[in-house]
C-alpha positions in Angstrom: -20.5 -26.1 1.9 -22.3 -25.4 5.2 -22.3 -22.1 7.1 -20.4 -23.8 9.9 -17.6 -25.0 7.7 -17.2 -21.5 6.2 -16.0 -20.3 9.6 -13.7 -23.2 10.4 -10.2 -23.3 8.9 -8.2 -26.5 8.6 -7.7 -27.8 12.1 -11.3 -26.9 13.2 -10.6 -23.6 15.0 -13.1 -20.9 14.3 -11.6 -17.8 12.8 -12.4 -14.4 14.3 -13.9 -11.9 11.9 -10.6 -10.0 11.7 -8.7 -13.2 11.0 -11.2 -14.3 8.4 -10.9 -10.9 6.7 -7.1 -11.2 6.6 -7.4 -14.7 5.2 -9.7 -13.5 2.4 -7.5 -10.5 1.5 -4.5 -12.8 1.4 -6.4 -15.2 -0.9 -7.4 -12.2 -3.1 -3.8 -11.2 -3.4 -2.9 -14.7 -4.5 -5.6 -14.6 -7.2 -4.2 -11.4 -8.5 -0.6 -12.7 -8.5 -1.6 -15.9 -10.3 -4.4 -14.8 -12.6 -4.6 -11.0 -12.7 -7.2 -8.6 -11.3 -9.8 -9.4 -13.9 -10.1 -12.9 -12.5 -10.8 -11.6 -9.0 -14.5 -11.9 -8.4 -16.3 -12.5 -5.1 -17.4 -15.9 -6.3 -13.9 -16.9 -7.4 -12.4 -15.6 -4.2 -14.9 -17.7 -2.2 -13.9 -20.8 -4.1 -10.1 -20.1 -3.6 -10.6 -19.3 0.1 -12.7 -22.4 0.7 -15.8 -20.4 2.0 -19.3 -19.8 0.6 -20.2 -16.7 -1.3 -22.2 -15.2 1.5 -19.1 -15.1 3.7 -17.2 -13.0 1.1 -20.2 -10.7 0.5 -20.6 -10.2 4.2 -17.0 -8.9 4.4 -16.8 -6.8 1.3 -20.3 -6.3 -0.2 -19.2 -6.0 -3.8 -16.1 -6.5 -6.0 -15.4 -2.8 -5.7 -15.5 -3.0 -2.0 -13.1 -5.9 -2.1 -10.7 -4.0 -4.3 -10.8 -0.9 -2.1 -10.0 -3.0 1.0 -7.3 -4.8 -0.8 -5.8 -1.5 -2.0 -5.7 -0.3 1.6 -4.3 -3.5 2.9 -1.4 -3.7 0.4 -0.5 -0.1 1.1 -0.6 -0.6 4.9 1.6 -3.7 4.5 4.1 -1.8 2.3 4.4 1.0 4.8 4.7 -1.3 7.8 7.4 -3.3 6.0 9.3 -0.1 5.3 9.0 1.1 8.9 10.2 -2.2 10.2 13.2 -2.2 7.9 14.1 1.4 9.0 13.8 0.4 12.6 15.8 -2.8 12.3 19.2 -1.1 12.3 20.0 2.5 13.3 20.7 4.7 10.4 22.2 8.1 10.3 20.7 11.1 8.5 22.3 10.4 5.1 21.4 6.7 5.2 17.8 7.4 6.2 17.3 9.9 3.5 18.8 7.6 0.8 16.8 4.6 1.9 13.6 6.7 2.0 14.1 8.2 -1.4 15.0 4.9 -3.0 12.2 2.9 -1.5 9.5 5.4 -2.2 10.4 6.1 -5.8 10.9 2.5 -6.7 7.6 1.5 -5.1 5.6 4.4 -6.5 6.9 3.8 -10.1 6.5 0.0 -10.1 3.5 -0.6 -12.3 4.0 -4.4 -12.0 3.3 -4.4 -8.3 -0.1 -5.5 -6.8 -0.8 -2.0 -5.5 -0.9 -0.6 -9.1 -2.7 -3.6 -10.5 -5.5 -3.2 -8.0 -5.5 0.6 -8.5 -5.9 0.0 -12.3 -8.8 -2.3 -11.6 -10.4 0.5 -9.6 -10.0 3.0 -12.4 -13.3 4.9 -12.8 -14.5 3.9 -9.3 -15.9 6.8 -7.4 -14.2 5.5 -4.2 -10.7 5.4 -5.7 -9.9 9.1 -5.4 -11.1 9.2 -1.8 -9.1 6.1 -0.7 -6.0 7.3 -2.7 -6.1 10.6 -0.7 -6.3 8.5 2.5 -3.3 6.4 1.5 -1.3 9.5 0.6 -2.0 10.6 4.1 -0.5 7.4 5.4 2.6 8.1 3.3 2.9 11.6 4.8 2.6 10.1 8.3 5.4 7.6 7.5 7.7 10.4 6.2 7.1 12.4 9.3 7.9 9.4 11.5 11.1 8.5 9.6 12.4 12.1 9.3 11.4 13.5 12.6 14.7 12.7 14.3 16.5 14.8 11.7 14.6 18.0 11.7 13.5 20.6 14.3 10.0 21.3 12.9 6.9 21.1 15.0 4.2 18.5 14.3 2.1 20.6 11.9 5.1 22.1 10.1 6.6 18.6 9.7 3.3 17.4 8.3 3.2 20.3 5.8 6.8 19.6 4.7 6.2 15.9 4.3 3.0 16.5 2.4 5.2 18.5 -0.1 7.8 15.8 -0.2 5.3 13.0 -0.9 3.8 15.1 -3.7 7.2 15.6 -5.2 7.8 11.8 -4.9 4.6 11.1 -6.7 5.5 13.6 -9.5 9.0 12.1 -9.9 7.5 8.6 -10.1 5.0 9.7 -12.7 7.8 11.1 -14.8 9.5 7.7 -14.7 6.3 5.9 -15.7 5.9 8.4 -18.7 9.5 7.8 -19.8 10.5 11.4 -19.0 13.1 10.5 -16.4 15.4 7.7 -15.5 14.7 5.9 -12.2 18.2 6.7 -10.9 17.9 10.4 -11.7 14.5 10.5 -10.0 15.8 8.8 -6.9 18.9 11.1 -6.8 16.7 14.2 -7.2 14.3 13.1 -4.5 17.1 12.3 -2.1 18.5 15.9 -2.7 15.1 17.4 -2.2 14.6 15.6 1.1 18.1 16.5 2.2 17.8 20.2 1.4 14.3 20.5 2.9 15.7 19.3 6.3 18.6 21.8 6.3 
């Protein structure tokens, strides 16, 4: 496959670097869904995406680099989807808190989702802890954005509060995964925590 064809999708239009990256990440996600994370190598991704290996290496450098970028991308997509859902129809305080608690706990405790599959594939990677902290920061920012209309806290105080709430959500989700708490109980507890913290 020539270098020229690597950059030309069906239809002959050359993809921008950003579009090519999105295409490769989308193809990587399809590999994981179909065959699991162990099958995701740069060579296999190149074949599935219809490009040469150098194109994939140019974007990600290594399998670990690919997994890190996929981890970020899935998390960003999840948060963007949630924000759009929240913005689609006006919700009052109670509905917003219930929706936030339910979505966060279910998502964080879902070990069958691509986010956790990719995270498991990154186990032991030195970059995982750093990127995980980065992604928790995105969750905190999302909580601040969603809850801001319902509290009078300043920017820094709201961030501190939501940092605590995200930490609580992670702990409750971990309890579900360990079989220490039912999902419904965790969601109800988280909803009550959010509600009381805003009072």
